[in-house]
N, CA, C and O atoms as a MOPAC input file, in Angstrom:
PM7 MOZYME 1SCF
protein

 N    117.98500 1   103.66800 1    67.40700 1
 C    116.85000 1   103.15400 1    67.08200 1
 C    116.49000 1   102.90300 1    65.72000 1
 O    116.10400 1   103.90000 1    65.11000 1
 N    116.52100 1   101.75800 1    65.05200 1
 C    115.94300 1   101.55300 1    63.63000 1
 C    114.51800 1   101.70700 1    63.20300 1
 O    113.82800 1   101.10500 1    64.02600 1
 N    113.84300 1   102.20300 1    62.35600 1
 C    112.63400 1   102.24800 1    61.94800 1
 C    112.44500 1   102.06600 1    60.70100 1
 O    113.44500 1   102.01800 1    59.98600 1
 N    111.34000 1   101.94100 1    60.20100 1
 C    111.11100 1   101.45900 1    58.90200 1
 C    111.33000 1   102.39500 1    57.83800 1
 O    111.23200 1   101.87800 1    56.72500 1
 N    111.60900 1   103.67500 1    57.85000 1
 C    112.00200 1   104.88500 1    57.23400 1
 C    113.61000 1   104.59200 1    57.39600 1
 O    114.26700 1   105.44100 1    56.79300 1
 N    114.21700 1   103.83300 1    57.90500 1
 C    115.71200 1   103.76800 1    57.37600 1
 C    115.90400 1   103.27400 1    55.98100 1
 O    114.99900 1   102.64100 1    55.43800 1
 N    117.09800 1   103.53900 1    55.33200 1
 C    117.34200 1   103.15600 1    53.59000 1
 C    117.19800 1   101.50900 1    53.74500 1
 O    116.30400 1   101.02800 1    53.04900 1
 N    117.80300 1   100.76600 1    54.39900 1
 C    117.40300 1    99.25500 1    54.58000 1
 C    116.32000 1    98.63600 1    54.85100 1
 O    116.11200 1    97.56600 1    54.28000 1
 N    115.56200 1    99.05000 1    55.59300 1
 C    114.17600 1    98.79700 1    55.74100 1
 C    112.82800 1    98.93000 1    54.60500 1
 O    111.91900 1    98.19100 1    54.22700 1
 N    113.35400 1   100.50800 1    54.28800 1
 C    112.58600 1   101.11200 1    53.31700 1
 C    112.72800 1    99.99000 1    51.77300 1
 O    111.81300 1    99.56600 1    51.06700 1
 N    113.90900 1    99.81300 1    51.67300 1
 C    114.43300 1    99.23700 1    50.24700 1
 C    113.88200 1    97.48500 1    50.27700 1
 O    113.73900 1    96.81600 1    49.25400 1
 N    113.63100 1    96.97700 1    51.69600 1
 C    112.73500 1    95.63700 1    51.55300 1
 C    111.48000 1    95.80700 1    51.61800 1
 O    110.85400 1    94.74700 1    51.58700 1
 N    110.75600 1    96.90200 1    51.71100 1
 C    109.52000 1    97.44900 1    51.52400 1
 C    109.06600 1    97.81900 1    50.42100 1
 O    108.03400 1    97.35800 1    49.93200 1
 N    109.88200 1    98.81900 1    49.82000 1
 C    109.54500 1    98.86200 1    48.41100 1
 C    109.49200 1    98.00900 1    47.22400 1
 O    108.89400 1    98.10600 1    46.15300 1
 N    110.65100 1    96.75900 1    47.95200 1
 C    110.45700 1    95.72000 1    46.79100 1
 C    109.32300 1    94.64600 1    47.09500 1
 O    108.62000 1    94.57400 1    48.10400 1
 N    109.32200 1    93.93100 1    46.10900 1
 C    108.47900 1    92.98300 1    45.94400 1
 C    108.76800 1    91.67600 1    47.25100 1
 O    108.44600 1    90.50200 1    47.06600 1
 N    109.22300 1    92.03000 1    48.14500 1
 C    109.30500 1    91.00000 1    48.93800 1
 C    108.38200 1    90.27800 1    49.94100 1
 O    107.60800 1    90.95900 1    50.61400 1
 N    108.42300 1    88.77000 1    50.09600 1
 C    107.25400 1    88.35400 1    50.82300 1
 C    107.51400 1    88.78800 1    52.39800 1
 O    108.58600 1    89.24400 1    52.79600 1
 N    106.28500 1    88.55700 1    53.27300 1
 C    106.57000 1    89.08400 1    54.52200 1
 C    105.43800 1    87.50300 1    54.58800 1
 O    104.62600 1    86.94900 1    53.84700 1
 N    106.12700 1    87.26000 1    56.18500 1
 C    105.05500 1    86.31400 1    56.96500 1
 C    104.49800 1    86.97100 1    58.17100 1
 O    105.38900 1    87.57300 1    58.77000 1
 N    103.20400 1    87.07900 1    58.80400 1
 C    102.71700 1    87.44800 1    59.80800 1
 C    102.45100 1    86.27100 1    60.70900 1
 O    102.20200 1    85.18900 1    60.17700 1
 N    102.48100 1    86.38000 1    62.10600 1
 C    102.56900 1    85.69000 1    63.18500 1
 C    101.30800 1    86.09100 1    63.99700 1
 O    101.39100 1    87.26100 1    64.37200 1
 N    100.39200 1    85.59100 1    64.30300 1
 C     99.25700 1    85.93200 1    65.23000 1
 C     99.48700 1    84.66900 1    65.89900 1
 O    100.08000 1    83.65400 1    65.53300 1
 N     98.66800 1    85.07500 1    67.33000 1
 C     98.05200 1    83.90000 1    68.75700 1
 C     96.81000 1    83.88300 1    67.95300 1
 O     95.99300 1    84.77500 1    67.72600 1
 N     96.88800 1    82.30700 1    67.47800 1
 C     95.48500 1    81.51300 1    67.71200 1
 C     94.44500 1    81.83300 1    69.25500 1
 O     94.79300 1    82.55700 1    70.18800 1
 N     93.45700 1    81.25100 1    69.17600 1
 C     92.56100 1    81.74100 1    70.92700 1
 C     93.45000 1    80.82700 1    71.90200 1
 O     93.71900 1    81.19400 1    73.04500 1
 N     93.95300 1    79.41700 1    71.27600 1
 C     94.24400 1    78.17500 1    72.43200 1
 C     95.36500 1    79.10500 1    73.03600 1
 O     95.48600 1    78.95400 1    74.25200 1
 N     96.25600 1    80.08000 1    72.44000 1
 C     97.85600 1    80.65800 1    72.69300 1
 C     98.70300 1    79.90900 1    71.45900 1
 O     99.88700 1    79.90300 1    71.79600 1
 N     98.56400 1    79.40400 1    70.41700 1
 C     99.48300 1    78.98700 1    69.64700 1
 C     99.69100 1    79.58300 1    68.85400 1
 O     98.62600 1    80.09400 1    68.50800 1
 N    100.88100 1    80.07300 1    67.92800 1
 C    101.16400 1    80.68000 1    67.14100 1
 C    100.37300 1    80.10700 1    65.39200 1
 O    100.22100 1    79.07100 1    64.74400 1
 N    100.09800 1    81.44300 1    65.30200 1
 C     99.29600 1    81.37000 1    63.42900 1
 C    100.26500 1    81.85500 1    62.52500 1
 O    100.60000 1    83.01400 1    62.77100 1
 N    101.04600 1    81.11900 1    61.16200 1
 C    102.11500 1    82.40700 1    60.65500 1
 C    101.25000 1    81.79200 1    59.05200 1
 O    100.75000 1    80.69900 1    58.78400 1
 N    101.40100 1    83.20600 1    58.16300 1
 C    101.08100 1    82.87200 1    56.92100 1
 C    102.15600 1    84.05800 1    56.22800 1
 O    102.74400 1    85.04300 1    56.67400 1
 N    102.06400 1    83.39700 1    54.91600 1
 C    103.08300 1    84.46200 1    53.89400 1
 C    101.86000 1    85.31900 1    53.30100 1
 O    100.76700 1    84.86800 1    52.95800 1
 N    102.38300 1    86.94500 1    53.24900 1
 C    101.46700 1    87.51200 1    53.02200 1
 C    102.34400 1    88.87700 1    51.75600 1
 O    103.55100 1    88.96800 1    51.53100 1
 N    101.42800 1    89.57800 1    51.27500 1
 C    102.51100 1    90.70700 1    50.60000 1
 C    102.42000 1    92.00100 1    51.52000 1
 O    101.40700 1    92.00200 1    52.22100 1
 N    103.11400 1    92.92000 1    51.64800 1
 C    103.17900 1    94.00000 1    52.39800 1
 C    103.60900 1    95.46600 1    51.59800 1
 O    104.44900 1    95.55300 1    50.70300 1
 N    102.89800 1    96.44800 1    52.10400 1
 C    103.53300 1    97.78500 1    51.77500 1
 C    103.78400 1    98.65300 1    53.08900 1
 O    103.34300 1    98.18600 1    54.13800 1
 N    104.34300 1    99.67300 1    53.12000 1
 C    104.81400 1   100.71100 1    53.84800 1
 C    103.39800 1   101.53500 1    53.46800 1
 O    102.90200 1   101.70300 1    52.35400 1
 N    102.92000 1   101.98900 1    54.78200 1
 C    101.80600 1   102.97200 1    54.78600 1
 C    102.07600 1   104.36300 1    56.12600 1
 O    101.51100 1   104.45100 1    57.21600 1
 N    102.99400 1   105.17800 1    55.59600 1
 C    103.57500 1   106.46100 1    56.52900 1
 C    104.54000 1   105.66600 1    57.57900 1
 O    105.27700 1   104.74200 1    57.23400 1
 N    104.44300 1   106.09100 1    58.71800 1
 C    105.00500 1   105.24800 1    60.12500 1
 C    104.51600 1   104.10400 1    60.17200 1
 O    104.78000 1   103.59100 1    61.25900 1
 N    103.59300 1   103.07400 1    59.14500 1
 C    103.09400 1   101.73500 1    59.43400 1
 C    103.51300 1   100.67400 1    58.70700 1
 O    104.21700 1   101.17900 1    57.83200 1
 N    103.50000 1    99.74400 1    58.58400 1
 C    103.51500 1    99.08900 1    57.53300 1
 C    101.87300 1    98.09300 1    57.38900 1
 O    101.28900 1    97.77000 1    58.42300 1
 N    101.34500 1    97.73500 1    56.09000 1
 C    100.25700 1    97.42300 1    56.05800 1
 C     99.87000 1    96.29200 1    55.17200 1
 O    100.70800 1    96.14400 1    54.28300 1
 N     98.90700 1    95.46300 1    55.11200 1
 C     98.86700 1    93.95800 1    55.19200 1
 C     97.32600 1    93.56500 1    54.81400 1
 O     96.53700 1    94.42800 1    55.19900 1
 N     96.89700 1    92.77900 1    54.34000 1
 C     95.70200 1    92.71400 1    53.45300 1
 C     95.04500 1    91.03100 1    54.10600 1
 O     95.82200 1    90.44700 1    54.86100 1
 N     94.16000 1    90.57600 1    53.91000 1
 C     93.40600 1    89.69700 1    53.39700 1
 C     92.05500 1    89.78000 1    52.97300 1
 O     91.55900 1    90.68700 1    52.30500 1
 N     91.34100 1    88.47400 1    53.53800 1
 C     90.26400 1    88.66800 1    53.54100 1
 C     89.34300 1    88.24100 1    54.69200 1
 O     89.64000 1    87.27100 1    55.39000 1
 N     88.11200 1    89.03200 1    54.91700 1
 C     87.26600 1    88.73900 1    56.52300 1
 C     86.75200 1    87.71800 1    56.36000 1
 O     86.04300 1    87.39000 1    55.40800 1
 N     87.17600 1    86.85700 1    57.64000 1
 C     86.75500 1    85.23400 1    58.18700 1
 C     88.14700 1    84.45400 1    58.06100 1
 O     88.16700 1    83.38600 1    58.67300 1
 N     89.02500 1    84.71600 1    57.54300 1
 C     90.23600 1    83.97400 1    57.30800 1
 C     90.64900 1    84.23500 1    58.97600 1
 O     90.18600 1    85.06700 1    59.75700 1
 N     91.91400 1    82.97500 1    59.23400 1
 C     92.42000 1    82.78600 1    60.39000 1
 C     92.98800 1    83.92500 1    60.97400 1
 O     92.67500 1    84.44500 1    62.04600 1
 N     93.74800 1    84.22700 1    60.27300 1
 C     94.80600 1    85.69200 1    60.56400 1
 C     94.19800 1    86.46800 1    61.37100 1
 O     94.12600 1    86.56600 1    62.59600 1
 N     93.53700 1    87.29900 1    60.00900 1
 C     92.66800 1    88.49300 1    60.58600 1
 C     91.51000 1    88.08000 1    61.66400 1
 O     90.91000 1    89.05500 1    62.11600 1
 N     91.16400 1    87.02500 1    62.07000 1
 C     90.44700 1    86.93800 1    63.03400 1
 C     90.71900 1    86.83700 1    64.15800 1
 O     90.04000 1    87.23700 1    65.10400 1
 N     92.28900 1    86.00200 1    64.21500 1
 C     93.14400 1    86.22100 1    65.33800 1
 C     93.59300 1    87.75600 1    65.55700 1
 O     93.94100 1    88.02100 1    66.70800 1
 N     93.63500 1    88.79100 1    64.62300 1
 C     93.91100 1    89.98400 1    65.26800 1
 C     92.85500 1    91.04500 1    65.40500 1
 O     93.01000 1    92.21700 1    65.74600 1
 N     91.55500 1    90.29700 1    65.01600 1
 C     90.30400 1    90.98100 1    65.65600 1
 C     90.37400 1    90.94400 1    67.02300 1
 O     90.37100 1    92.01200 1    67.63500 1
 N     90.43000 1    90.01500 1    67.54700 1
 C     90.50500 1    89.13200 1    68.97600 1
 C     91.73500 1    89.94600 1    70.11600 1
 O     91.60900 1    90.50200 1    71.20600 1
 N     92.95700 1    89.65900 1    69.18300 1
 C     94.05500 1    90.21000 1    69.88100 1
 C     94.93200 1    90.79200 1    68.72800 1
 O     95.30800 1    90.12200 1    67.76500 1
 N     95.21900 1    92.12200 1    68.93100 1
 C     95.66300 1    92.79100 1    68.00600 1
 C     97.42200 1    92.74100 1    67.65300 1
 O     97.81700 1    93.04600 1    66.52700 1
 N     98.20500 1    92.40200 1    68.54600 1
 C     99.27500 1    92.18100 1    68.53300 1
 C     99.96100 1    91.20600 1    67.16400 1
 O     99.46400 1    90.12800 1    66.83700 1
 N    100.93200 1    91.69600 1    66.60700 1
 C    101.16700 1    90.82700 1    65.66900 1
 C    102.67500 1    91.17000 1    65.19200 1
 O    103.27400 1    92.23100 1    65.37200 1
 N    103.13300 1    90.01800 1    64.54500 1
 C    104.79800 1    89.92600 1    64.10400 1
 C    104.63200 1    89.85700 1    62.66900 1
 O    103.95600 1    88.98300 1    62.12500 1
 N    105.27300 1    90.81400 1    62.02800 1
 C    105.83900 1    90.92400 1    60.97900 1
 C    107.24600 1    90.82600 1    60.22900 1
 O    108.01300 1    91.78500 1    60.29900 1
 N    107.61400 1    89.61600 1    59.47200 1
 C    108.87000 1    89.39500 1    59.50800 1
 C    108.81200 1    89.50600 1    57.23800 1
 O    108.09000 1    88.92800 1    56.42600 1
 N    109.85200 1    90.43200 1    57.08200 1
 C    110.09800 1    90.52800 1    55.61100 1
 C    111.34700 1    90.08600 1    55.20700 1
 O    112.35200 1    90.35900 1    55.86300 1
 N    111.38000 1    89.45200 1    54.22300 1
 C    112.81900 1    88.75100 1    54.03700 1
 C    113.10500 1    89.06100 1    52.12600 1
 O    112.41100 1    88.67600 1    51.18600 1
 N    114.04600 1    89.66700 1    52.11800 1
 C    114.32100 1    89.69500 1    50.60300 1
 C    114.64000 1    88.31100 1    50.04200 1
 O    115.52800 1    87.54400 1    50.41400 1
 N    113.64100 1    88.12600 1    48.96700 1
 C    113.61600 1    87.11100 1    48.11200 1
 C    115.04600 1    86.67400 1    47.89200 1
 O    115.19700 1    85.71900 1    48.65300 1
 N    116.01700 1    86.86100 1    47.32700 1
 C    117.20800 1    86.54300 1    46.90200 1
 C    118.19300 1    86.02300 1    48.04500 1
 O    119.17400 1    85.33900 1    47.75300 1
 N    117.85700 1    86.41600 1    49.50500 1
 C    118.63700 1    86.49600 1    50.43100 1
 C    117.98100 1    86.61700 1    51.68900 1
 O    118.00000 1    87.64300 1    52.37000 1
 N    117.24500 1    85.27500 1    52.06800 1
 C    116.53400 1    85.49600 1    53.25100 1
 C    117.17200 1    86.03000 1    54.62800 1
 O    116.50600 1    86.14500 1    55.65700 1
 N    118.47100 1    86.32600 1    54.53400 1
 C    119.47100 1    86.50500 1    55.84800 1
 C    119.45400 1    88.32600 1    55.85500 1
 O    120.08300 1    89.02700 1    56.64900 1
 N    118.63700 1    88.76600 1    54.84500 1
 C    118.81300 1    90.19900 1    54.67300 1
 C    117.12700 1    90.14700 1    55.04400 1
 O    116.31400 1    89.76800 1    54.20100 1
 N    116.69600 1    90.61600 1    56.53200 1
 C    115.41600 1    90.88400 1    56.79800 1
 C    114.73900 1    92.03700 1    57.46500 1
 O    115.50600 1    92.94300 1    57.79200 1
 N    113.66300 1    92.17900 1    57.69700 1
 C    113.18000 1    93.15900 1    58.57500 1
 C    111.74600 1    92.55300 1    59.80300 1
 O    110.65200 1    92.12400 1    59.43600 1
 N    112.04900 1    92.65200 1    60.72000 1
 C    111.09700 1    91.90900 1    61.80900 1
 C    110.79800 1    93.60800 1    62.51900 1
 O    111.51200 1    94.47700 1    63.02100 1
 N    109.04000 1    93.41500 1    62.15300 1
 C    108.45200 1    94.64300 1    62.66200 1
 C    107.20400 1    93.96100 1    64.36900 1
 O    106.22100 1    93.25700 1    64.13900 1
 N    107.41700 1    94.19500 1    65.19200 1
 C    106.41500 1    93.36200 1    65.87100 1
 C    105.91700 1    94.91700 1    66.73600 1
 O    106.57600 1    95.87600 1    67.13700 1
 N    104.41900 1    94.58400 1    66.77200 1
 C    103.49700 1    96.00500 1    67.49700 1
 C    102.14400 1    95.45500 1    67.03700 1
 O    101.93100 1    94.24600 1    66.94400 1
 N    101.40200 1    96.23100 1    66.80600 1
 C     99.92300 1    96.28700 1    66.92800 1
 C     99.28600 1    96.66600 1    66.15200 1
 O     99.58700 1    97.82100 1    65.85000 1
 N     98.01400 1    96.03400 1    65.29600 1
 C     97.36100 1    95.94400 1    63.98500 1
 C     96.06600 1    96.50500 1    64.13200 1
 O     95.26500 1    96.08200 1    64.96600 1
 N     95.83000 1    97.44300 1    63.35300 1
 C     94.31900 1    98.11400 1    63.59200 1
 C     93.69000 1    98.09500 1    62.10100 1
 O     94.32300 1    98.45100 1    61.10700 1
 N     92.46400 1    97.66800 1    62.08600 1
 C     91.93500 1    96.97900 1    60.48700 1
 C     90.96500 1    98.19100 1    60.45000 1
 O     90.43600 1    98.97300 1    61.24000 1
 N     91.00600 1    97.95000 1    59.19200 1
 C     89.46700 1    98.88600 1    58.21000 1
 C     89.17400 1    97.92900 1    56.88600 1
 O     90.13200 1    97.38900 1    56.33500 1
 N     88.24000 1    97.79400 1    56.54400 1
 C     87.18500 1    97.63500 1    55.43800 1
 C     87.73700 1    98.87400 1    54.35400 1
 O     88.31700 1    98.64900 1    53.29200 1
 N     87.38600 1   100.28000 1    54.92800 1
 C     87.66300 1   101.57900 1    53.91800 1
 C     88.73400 1   101.18500 1    53.32800 1
 O     89.50500 1   100.79300 1    54.20300 1
 N     89.29500 1   101.05800 1    52.07300 1
 C     90.10100 1   101.53200 1    51.39300 1
 C     91.04400 1   100.03000 1    50.99800 1
 O     92.10300 1   100.01600 1    50.37000 1
 N     90.31400 1    98.83100 1    51.56400 1
 C     91.11300 1    97.52000 1    51.48000 1
 C     91.19900 1    97.18400 1    50.21600 1
 O     92.32400 1    96.88500 1    49.81400 1
 N     89.84800 1    97.13100 1    49.07600 1
 C     89.92700 1    96.81600 1    47.81400 1
 C     90.76200 1    97.55000 1    47.24200 1
 O     91.31800 1    96.91400 1    46.34700 1
 N     91.24200 1    98.92200 1    47.35000 1
 C     92.27600 1    99.64000 1    46.69200 1
 C     93.83200 1    99.03300 1    47.11600 1
 O     94.76600 1    98.98000 1    46.31600 1
 N     93.87500 1    98.75700 1    48.00200 1
 C     95.04100 1    98.49400 1    48.87900 1
 C     95.58400 1    97.10300 1    48.49900 1
 O     96.79700 1    96.89900 1    48.46900 1
 N     94.48800 1    95.94400 1    48.14800 1
 C     94.88400 1    94.93700 1    47.45900 1
 C     95.25300 1    94.52300 1    46.43600 1
 O     95.97600 1    93.59100 1    46.08400 1
 N     94.25600 1    95.90500 1    45.57200 1
 C     94.58000 1    95.92200 1    44.33700 1
 C     95.98100 1    96.87700 1    44.04600 1
 O     96.43800 1    96.76400 1    42.90900 1
 N     96.65800 1    97.75500 1    44.92900 1
 C     97.99000 1    98.16200 1    45.06500 1
 C     99.09000 1    97.16300 1    45.19800 1
 O    100.24200 1    97.41800 1    44.84900 1
 N     98.68600 1    95.92300 1    45.75100 1
 C     99.87800 1    95.24400 1    46.28400 1
 C    100.04700 1    94.10600 1    44.81600 1
 O    101.07500 1    93.74300 1    44.24500 1
 N     98.70600 1    93.78900 1    44.55300 1
 C     98.70200 1    92.80700 1    43.31600 1
 C     99.82300 1    94.05600 1    41.89300 1
 O    100.26100 1    93.53700 1    40.86600 1
 N     99.95400 1    94.93300 1    42.06900 1
 C    100.67300 1    95.55900 1    41.08500 1
 C    101.77900 1    95.55900 1    40.98300 1
 O    102.50000 1    95.28800 1    40.02300 1
 N    102.14500 1    96.08800 1    42.69000 1
 C    103.40700 1    95.46800 1    42.84400 1
 C    104.05000 1    94.28100 1    43.24400 1
 O    105.25400 1    94.38600 1    43.47900 1
 N    103.41700 1    92.95000 1    43.40000 1
 C    103.79300 1    91.71000 1    43.59400 1
 C    103.71100 1    91.11200 1    41.97800 1
 O    104.72300 1    90.55100 1    41.55600 1
 N    102.61700 1    91.21900 1    41.14900 1
 C    101.93600 1    90.47900 1    40.25300 1
 C    101.96700 1    91.19800 1    38.80000 1
 O    102.01400 1    90.50500 1    37.78400 1
 N    101.93200 1    93.03200 1    38.72000 1
 C    102.12500 1    93.59200 1    38.01100 1
 C    100.85800 1    93.67400 1    37.00200 1
 O    100.92600 1    93.70300 1    35.77300 1
 N     99.81300 1    93.70100 1    37.71100 1
 C     98.27300 1    93.39000 1    37.20200 1
 C     97.68400 1    94.47100 1    38.18700 1
 O     97.71800 1    94.48900 1    39.41700 1
 N     97.25000 1    95.18000 1    37.48400 1
 C     95.98500 1    96.24800 1    38.06100 1
 C     95.34100 1    96.01600 1    39.19100 1
 O     95.44900 1    96.66900 1    40.22900 1
 N     94.21700 1    94.46300 1    38.87100 1
 C     93.65500 1    94.08100 1    40.12100 1
 C     94.42200 1    92.95700 1    40.74900 1
 O     95.42500 1    92.32100 1    40.42500 1
 N     93.77400 1    92.94500 1    41.53900 1
 C     93.85600 1    91.42200 1    42.41500 1
 C     93.23500 1    90.61200 1    41.44900 1
 O     92.16300 1    90.91600 1    40.92500 1
 N     93.96000 1    89.44900 1    41.15800 1
 C     93.57800 1    88.43600 1    40.08200 1
 C     92.72900 1    87.34100 1    40.76200 1
 O     91.85100 1    86.75000 1    40.13400 1
 N     93.09400 1    86.99900 1    42.46900 1
 C     92.17200 1    85.91400 1    43.16900 1
 C     91.22500 1    86.16700 1    43.90500 1
 O     90.84000 1    85.44800 1    44.82700 1
 N     90.67300 1    87.40300 1    43.50900 1
 C     89.30700 1    87.94300 1    44.25200 1
 C     88.33600 1    86.73000 1    44.43300 1
 O     88.84700 1    85.91000 1    43.67000 1
 N     87.61600 1    86.33300 1    44.79600 1
 C     86.39700 1    85.45100 1    45.24300 1
 C     84.86400 1    85.85400 1    45.38300 1
 O     84.58500 1    86.56400 1    46.34800 1
 N     84.02000 1    85.54000 1    44.67100 1
 C     82.78200 1    85.78700 1    44.69800 1
 C     82.33700 1    86.44000 1    45.87200 1
 O     81.82600 1    85.44300 1    46.38300 1
 N     82.16600 1    87.19200 1    46.56300 1
 C     81.51300 1    87.82300 1    47.75100 1
 C     82.43400 1    88.03500 1    49.00400 1
 O     82.15100 1    88.06900 1    50.20100 1
 N     83.58500 1    88.16100 1    48.36500 1
 C     84.92800 1    88.11600 1    49.64700 1
 C     84.97600 1    89.90200 1    49.53800 1
 O     84.90900 1    90.78100 1    48.67900 1
 N     85.15300 1    89.74000 1    51.15100 1
 C     85.13600 1    91.13900 1    51.94300 1
 C     87.01900 1    91.31100 1    52.31300 1
 O     87.68500 1    90.49800 1    52.95400 1
 N     87.50800 1    92.57500 1    51.69800 1
 C     88.87900 1    92.84500 1    51.75200 1
 C     89.00100 1    93.14500 1    52.95000 1
 O     87.85700 1    93.41600 1    53.31500 1
 N     89.80900 1    93.28600 1    53.94600 1
 C     89.86800 1    93.65900 1    55.28600 1
 C     91.67300 1    94.08600 1    55.27900 1
 O     92.57100 1    93.27100 1    55.06800 1
 N     91.87500 1    95.69300 1    55.59200 1
 C     93.50000 1    95.96000 1    55.68100 1
 C     93.80600 1    96.49400 1    56.92200 1
 O     93.21300 1    97.34600 1    57.58400 1
 N     95.33000 1    95.55200 1    57.24700 1
 C     95.51000 1    95.92500 1    58.47700 1
 C     96.30500 1    96.44200 1    58.35500 1
 O     97.11700 1    96.19100 1    57.46400 1
 N     96.48100 1    97.79600 1    59.54500 1
 C     97.82300 1    98.88400 1    59.51500 1
 C     98.63300 1    98.15900 1    60.48900 1
 O     97.98100 1    97.37600 1    61.18000 1
 N    100.43600 1    98.24100 1    60.82600 1
 C    100.95200 1    97.58600 1    62.21500 1
 C    101.48600 1    98.95600 1    62.21700 1
 O    101.96500 1    99.66900 1    61.33500 1
 N    101.20300 1    99.14800 1    63.78600 1
 C    102.29800 1   100.36800 1    64.43400 1
 C    103.07200 1    99.43000 1    65.07600 1
 O    102.63300 1    98.55300 1    65.81900 1
 N    104.44200 1    99.65000 1    64.73300 1
 C    105.69800 1    99.70500 1    64.96600 1
 C    105.85900 1    99.44100 1    66.69900 1
 O    105.89000 1   100.55000 1    67.23300 1
 N    105.95000 1    98.52500 1    67.54700 1
 C    106.37600 1    98.74000 1    68.91400 1
 C    107.95200 1    98.43400 1    68.80100 1
 O    108.72000 1    99.14800 1    69.44600 1
 N    108.46200 1    97.38300 1    67.98900 1
 C    109.97900 1    97.26500 1    67.73700 1
 C    110.21000 1    96.83600 1    66.19900 1
 O    109.45100 1    96.33000 1    65.37300 1
 N    111.67500 1    97.27200 1    66.13700 1
 C    112.32500 1    96.85200 1    64.69600 1
 C    113.37500 1    96.39000 1    64.90300 1
 O    114.10200 1    96.60400 1    65.87300 1
 N    113.55400 1    95.71200 1    64.01200 1
 C    115.04600 1    94.68300 1    63.90100 1
 C    115.37200 1    95.04000 1    62.86600 1
 O    114.39000 1    95.66700 1    62.47100 1
 N    116.44300 1    95.09600 1    61.77200 1
 C    116.78500 1    94.93500 1    60.63400 1
 C    117.94100 1    94.27900 1    60.54400 1
 O    118.72800 1    94.47400 1    61.47000 1
 N    118.27800 1    93.53400 1    59.66300 1
 C    119.64600 1    92.76900 1    59.48500 1
 C    119.80900 1    92.09200 1    57.99100 1
 O    118.98400 1    91.50400 1    57.29200 1
 N    121.38300 1    92.44700 1    57.74800 1
 C    121.53700 1    92.28400 1    56.53500 1
 C    122.79600 1    91.63100 1    56.60300 1
 O    123.84300 1    92.19000 1    56.92800 1
 N    122.65500 1    90.26100 1    56.24400 1
 C    124.04400 1    89.86900 1    56.38300 1
 C    124.14700 1    89.32800 1    54.92400 1
 O    123.15800 1    89.24100 1    54.19700 1
 N    125.49400 1    88.94500 1    54.51300 1
 C    126.15400 1    88.16500 1    53.38500 1
 C    126.37400 1    89.28400 1    52.16300 1
 O    126.89600 1    88.94400 1    51.10100 1

């Protein structure tokens, strides 16, 4: 069984590869958005601002799918399906760490006045790793 600790998944998670998160809207339709991602112990973590669509979806229904693709080879990917839990604590430090990983900047440069960050950790129920080419 594949885990996020295996060499291939770790390579994808350690490098600045983008992820797509999929959540369920209130009407049952699927909402997807591109995010930054990090490995966090036995889980992966993503970050957003309170009040946006996908965090609101996760607060209502914690089921999530996270797809991480290698930037130069989209056929090298990691799919994680699981449940997310949220925390405001540490969310600002987490988005700053993600900014360092993805942009090289010490602080998240897109913060809006009054914005409250929220961090979601995803406990994997299913992990699939594929590397082609």
